[in-house]
C-alpha positions in Angstrom: -160.8 51.3 7.8 -161.9 50.8 11.3 -165.6 51.1 11.7 -165.6 54.1 13.9 -163.7 56.0 11.1 -166.2 54.5 8.5 -169.0 56.0 10.4 -167.5 59.5 10.7 -166.9 59.2 6.9 -170.4 58.4 6.2 -171.8 61.1 8.3 -170.0 63.4 5.9 -171.8 62.4 3.0 -175.2 61.0 4.1 -177.5 64.0 4.2 -176.3 65.1 0.8 -176.4 61.7 -0.8 -179.9 61.4 0.3 -180.9 64.7 -1.1 -179.4 64.1 -4.1 -180.4 60.6 -5.0 -183.2 60.0 -2.3 -183.7 57.0 0.1 -183.0 54.2 0.4 -179.8 53.7 -1.6 -176.4 51.9 -2.2 -173.0 54.3 -1.6 -169.9 53.0 -2.8 -166.4 54.5 -2.0 -163.8 54.5 -4.7 -161.3 54.8 -2.0 -162.1 51.5 -0.6 -162.2 49.7 -3.7 -158.7 50.8 -4.7 -157.3 50.3 -1.3 -158.6 46.8 -1.1 -157.1 45.6 -4.4 -154.0 47.6 -3.7 -153.4 45.9 -0.3 -153.7 42.2 -1.9 -151.4 43.4 -4.7 -149.1 44.6 -2.7 -149.0 41.5 -0.5 -148.5 39.4 -3.6 -145.8 41.5 -5.0 -143.9 40.9 -1.7 -144.7 37.2 -1.2 -145.3 35.8 -4.5 -144.8 38.0 -7.6 -145.9 35.6 -10.0 -149.5 36.4 -9.4 -152.7 37.5 -11.0 -155.8 38.7 -9.1 -159.2 37.8 -10.9 -161.8 39.8 -9.2 -164.9 37.4 -8.6 -167.7 39.5 -10.8 -170.3 37.6 -8.9 -169.9 39.3 -6.0 -170.8 42.6 -7.7 -171.2 42.9 -11.4 -171.7 46.9 -11.2 -170.2 48.3 -14.3 -168.9 51.3 -12.4 -167.3 49.2 -9.6 -165.7 46.8 -12.4 -164.3 49.8 -13.9 -162.7 50.8 -10.9 -161.1 47.7 -10.3 -160.1 47.5 -13.6 -158.4 51.4 -13.5 -156.7 49.7 -10.7 -155.4 47.1 -12.3 -157.4 44.2 -11.3 -158.3 41.4 -13.7 -161.7 39.5 -13.7 -163.2 36.0 -13.2 -166.5 35.4 -14.9 -169.3 33.3 -15.5 -170.5 33.2 -19.0 -173.4 35.2 -20.5 -174.3 38.9 -18.6 -170.9 38.4 -16.4 -168.7 38.2 -19.5 -170.9 41.0 -20.9 -170.2 42.9 -17.9 -166.4 42.5 -17.9 -166.5 43.9 -21.8 -168.6 46.8 -21.0 -166.3 47.7 -18.2 -163.4 47.6 -20.4 -161.5 44.5 -19.3 -159.1 43.0 -22.1 -160.1 39.4 -22.8 -157.1 37.8 -21.9 -157.2 39.5 -18.3 -160.6 37.5 -17.8 -161.0 33.7 -16.7 -164.0 32.4 -17.7 -165.7 29.9 -15.1 -168.5 28.1 -14.4 -170.2 24.5 -14.3 -173.0 24.4 -16.9 -172.3 27.1 -19.4 -174.1 27.5 -22.7 -172.1 26.5 -25.9 -172.8 29.8 -27.5 -171.4 31.4 -24.3 -168.5 29.6 -24.6 -168.0 30.3 -28.2 -168.6 33.9 -27.6 -166.1 34.0 -24.9 -163.3 32.2 -27.5 -164.2 34.5 -30.2 -163.6 37.5 -27.8 -160.4 36.4 -27.2 -160.6 34.7 -23.6 -157.8 32.5 -23.6 -158.1 30.8 -20.0 -161.3 28.4 -19.3 -161.9 26.4 -16.1 -163.5 23.0 -16.5 -165.7 21.8 -13.6 -167.0 18.5 -14.9 -166.4 16.2 -18.1 -169.7 17.6 -20.0 -168.1 20.8 -19.7 -165.0 19.7 -21.2 -167.1 18.3 -24.0 -168.7 21.5 -24.7 -165.2 23.5 -24.6 -163.7 21.1 -27.1 -166.6 21.7 -29.7 -166.6 25.5 -29.1 -162.5 25.8 -29.5 -162.8 23.3 -33.1 -165.5 26.0 -34.0 -163.6 28.8 -33.2 -160.5 27.7 -34.2 -158.9 28.5 -30.8 -156.9 26.5 -28.4 -157.9 27.8 -25.1 -155.8 27.0 -21.7 -158.0 24.9 -19.5 -158.0 24.8 -15.6 -159.3 21.9 -13.8 -161.3 22.7 -10.8 -160.6 19.7 -8.3 -162.6 18.9 -5.2 -160.2 17.0 -2.4 -163.2 16.9 -0.1 -161.9 19.4 2.4 -163.5 20.6 5.8 -164.3 24.0 5.5 -164.7 26.5 8.0 -167.6 28.5 6.8 -171.2 28.6 6.5 -172.4 25.3 4.8 -174.1 27.0 2.0 -170.8 29.0 0.8 -168.4 25.8 1.3 -167.3 24.5 -2.2 -164.6 22.3 -1.6 -166.4 19.5 0.6 -167.5 16.2 -0.5 -171.0 17.3 -0.6 -170.5 20.3 -2.7 -171.5 19.9 -6.3 -168.3 21.5 -7.6 -165.1 20.4 -8.8 -163.9 16.9 -10.0 -163.3 14.3 -7.2 -159.4 13.7 -7.0 -159.5 10.5 -5.2 -161.8 8.8 -7.6 -159.9 9.4 -10.2 -162.5 11.7 -12.2 -160.0 14.5 -12.2 -157.5 12.7 -13.5 -159.9 11.2 -16.5 -160.5 14.5 -17.4 -157.2 15.9 -17.5 -156.3 12.9 -19.3 -158.9 13.9 -22.5 -157.6 17.2 -22.1 -154.0 16.2 -23.0 -154.9 14.2 -25.6 -157.2 16.4 -27.6 -155.7 19.0 -30.0 -158.3 21.7 -29.2 -157.0 22.7 -25.7 -154.2 23.0 -23.5 -153.9 21.7 -20.0 -152.6 25.0 -18.2 -153.6 24.6 -14.7 -155.7 23.3 -11.7 -157.7 25.4 -9.5 -159.4 25.0 -6.2 -162.3 27.3 -4.6 -162.4 26.4 -0.9 -165.6 28.7 -0.5 -166.7 32.2 0.8 -165.8 33.9 4.0 -163.0 31.4 4.8 -162.5 32.1 8.7 -158.7 30.7 8.7 -155.5 30.3 6.6 -155.2 26.7 6.8 -157.7 25.7 4.4 -155.6 27.7 2.0 -152.6 25.4 2.7 -154.4 22.3 2.3 -156.2 23.7 -0.7 -152.6 24.4 -1.8 -151.0 20.8 -0.9 -154.2 18.8 -2.5 -153.9 20.7 -5.9 -150.2 20.4 -6.3 -150.1 17.0 -5.3 -152.4 16.4 -8.2 -150.5 18.4 -10.4 -147.6 16.3 -9.7 -149.8 13.1 -10.3 -150.6 14.7 -14.0 -147.0 15.1 -14.4 -146.1 11.6 -13.4 -149.1 10.1 -15.5 -149.6 12.3 -18.4 -146.2 13.9 -18.7 -147.7 17.4 -18.4 -146.3 20.3 -15.9 -148.9 22.8 -15.1 -148.4 26.3 -15.4 -151.0 27.9 -13.3 -152.3 27.2 -9.7 -155.6 28.7 -8.9 -156.6 29.1 -5.3 -159.8 30.3 -5.9 -161.1 33.3 -3.4 -162.6 33.0 0.0 -161.0 35.8 1.5 -163.0 37.0 4.2 -164.5 40.1 5.7 -164.8 41.1 9.4 -168.5 41.4 10.1 -168.3 40.9 13.7 -165.4 38.6 14.5 -161.9 38.8 13.7 -160.5 37.2 10.5 -157.1 36.7 9.2 -155.8 39.8 7.1 -154.5 39.7 3.6 -150.9 39.7 4.3 -151.3 36.6 6.5 -153.4 34.9 3.9 -150.8 35.9 1.0 -147.7 34.7 3.1 -149.3 31.3 4.1 -150.2 30.5 0.3 -146.8 31.6 -0.7 -145.1 29.3 1.8 -147.4 26.4 1.3 -146.5 26.5 -2.8 -142.8 26.7 -2.3 -142.7 23.9 0.4 -144.7 21.7 -1.9 -143.3 22.4 -5.1 -139.7 21.5 -3.4 -141.6 18.4 -1.9 -142.7 17.1 -5.5 -140.2 18.6 -7.6 -142.5 21.0 -9.3 -141.8 24.3 -10.6 -143.1 26.9 -8.8 -146.5 27.9 -11.1 -148.0 31.2 -11.7 -150.5 31.8 -8.7 -154.3 32.9 -9.7 -156.5 34.1 -6.8 -160.1 34.9 -7.6 -161.2 37.2 -4.4 -164.8 38.8 -4.5 -166.2 39.7 -1.0 -162.5 41.0 0.3 -162.2 43.6 -2.6 -165.9 45.2 -2.5 -167.2 44.0 0.9 -166.2 46.6 2.8 -166.6 49.1 0.1 -170.7 49.4 0.1 -173.0 50.8 2.7 -176.8 50.6 2.3 -178.5 54.0 3.7 -182.0 53.8 4.7 -184.5 56.2 6.3 -186.7 55.1 9.5 -190.3 55.4 8.7 -191.7 53.7 11.8 -190.7 53.1 15.1 -193.0 50.6 16.2 -192.7 49.2 20.4 -194.0 45.6 21.1 -194.0 43.7 24.0 -191.3 41.6 22.3 -188.9 44.2 20.7 -188.9 47.8 19.7 -188.8 47.9 15.6 -186.9 50.7 13.9 -188.6 50.1 10.7 -186.5 51.5 7.3 -187.8 51.9 3.6 -185.9 49.4 2.3 -184.8 45.9 3.7 -184.0 42.5 3.2 -185.3 43.5 -0.5 -181.9 45.3 -0.9 -179.6 43.9 1.9 -179.5 39.9 3.0 -179.9 39.0 6.6 -177.2 36.2 5.9 -174.3 38.0 7.3 -173.9 39.9 10.4 -173.2 43.1 8.9 -172.4 46.2 11.3 -175.6 48.3 11.6 -175.5 52.2 13.2 -177.1 55.2 13.0 -176.1 58.2 11.1 -176.7 60.9 13.9 -173.9 61.2 16.3 -175.5 60.4 19.4 -174.6 57.6 22.2 -176.7 54.5 21.7 -179.5 54.5 24.7 -181.8 51.8 23.2 -181.9 48.4 21.2 -183.8 48.1 18.3 -184.7 45.4 15.7 -183.8 47.2 12.5 -186.4 45.7 9.9 -187.7 46.6 6.7 -191.2 47.2 5.2 -191.8 44.0 3.6 -194.6 41.8 4.1 -193.1 39.0 5.9 -192.0 38.1 9.2 -188.2 37.4 8.3 -187.9 41.1 6.6 -185.7 41.8 9.3 -182.1 42.9 9.0 -180.7 42.7 12.6 -182.0 42.4 16.0 -180.9 44.0 19.3 -178.9 46.8 17.8 -177.6 49.6 20.2 -178.6 52.8 18.3 -179.8 56.3 19.9 -183.3 57.1 20.1 -184.9 57.0 16.8 -187.9 58.8 15.1 -189.0 59.0 11.4 -186.9 60.5 9.2 -183.7 59.3 10.8 -180.9 57.5 8.8 -179.7 54.2 9.6 -176.7 52.1 7.7 -175.9 48.9 7.1 -172.7 48.5 6.3 -169.9 46.5 4.3 -172.8 45.1 2.2 -170.8 45.8 -1.1 -170.2 42.0 -2.0 -173.3 40.0 -3.2 -176.3 42.3 -2.2 -176.7 44.1 -5.4 -176.9 40.7 -7.1 -179.0 38.9 -4.5 -181.3 42.1 -4.3 -185.0 41.2 -4.9 -188.3 42.8 -6.2 -190.0 41.5 -3.1 -193.5 43.7 -2.9 -192.7 44.7 -6.0 -190.6 46.9 -4.6 -187.9 48.7 -7.2 -184.4 48.5 -6.3 -182.4 51.2 -4.8 -179.9 53.1 -6.7 -176.1 52.7 -6.6 -173.8 55.9 -6.0 -169.9 56.2 -6.1 -168.4 58.4 -3.4 -165.4 59.3 -5.3 -162.0 59.6 -4.2 -162.4 63.5 -4.7 -165.4 63.6 -2.8 -167.8 63.9 -5.8 -170.5 61.6 -6.6 -171.2 59.6 -9.6 -174.8 57.7 -10.1 -173.7 53.8 -11.2 -177.1 52.7 -11.4 -180.3 55.0 -11.3 -183.4 53.9 -8.9 -186.0 51.8 -10.3 -189.2 52.6 -10.9 -192.4 50.6 -11.2 -192.1 50.4 -15.3 -188.9 49.0 -14.5 -189.9 46.2 -12.2 -193.3 45.5 -14.5 -191.6 46.4 -17.6 -191.1 42.7 -18.8 -194.6 41.7 -17.7 -197.4 40.9 -20.6 -201.4 40.4 -20.5 -202.7 37.8 -22.1 -205.1 38.8 -24.9 -208.6 39.7 -24.1 -207.6 40.3 -20.4 -206.3 43.7 -20.4 -207.9 47.0 -18.7 -208.7 49.5 -21.8 -208.7 52.1 -18.8 -204.6 51.5 -18.5 
């Protein structure tokens, strides 16, 4: 959906949402969640049907959002502990969950295996040891995927590039570390080496990195076959599918077509059977489904800029990505504003030099396409409670997915040392 259509849609709901749930708030649209998954599933069905979509739960672990995706047919990729708990509470079957992570607690691995999770990612040799112990204790034989790192060039922000030489993630292929872990897995009776995985990074702005990833990991799979006598069944190319914030990015169909072409050509080159393909999109499935809606409280003119100060800021929405910002009222832009939050630090600016209509106290401003990572990265800076999360249903109704926090929620886990309490409280 183009930004103009998104703006018009939000305008139909904004006043009712704020009237019912207050400001600021997060609004998620069920239609977007279902359409995003459906587009990816349709592209895979056309280009590479032997495939599974595992939503990266780290991108948005709200139980309501997860439930919509699960109902649409999506599977899940979860880090251990609370992400795993979220998938259970959202109704995912254990066999539809891929367990990832690079430093999982042994008890969390055992809990996953006891529940019935069958596919686990291995990022390093220590993690393999943990899995072997947990598998023996639970009397299971999980399928293991080795996360490789071929030291690629990744076209995205350095902090979200994960397949580079400098990254903490994955097992280096060139040095033999990945093969050593594969050998240990093959020689063990407690795991089955089922596949290889590579996650290039987040917000990948081209298709060729997926081709490089596929060729590198299938080349490694061929080496595993030749050296260890095991042919892998699963190729997991991770996520990284981008969202169009302020630039053109490859669409889902183009990315999938390039993946499929690469897999078929490379399998033919190495005489490998075509594997089952796993993908782990996060941002692409939820990014454009969420909007942050805030209310202008102050318009402040300075010699440097005019600031429109909302009732929520970088405590609720990261300024990391160039999210579209627009006014809810339907008027032509006549001014430019720095759209900021109320927090006590200068970096609390969501976007600079935004063309907007004349704003005043009470006007609503939307920060759009924030559905990925905003809920997880939201903070309590200045002890600010986190906003509520509301789902706009396909039938036009509203469901509260997470209530607005109170000061008790922010401070509820704190305690005062003995003898320092105020008896008046």
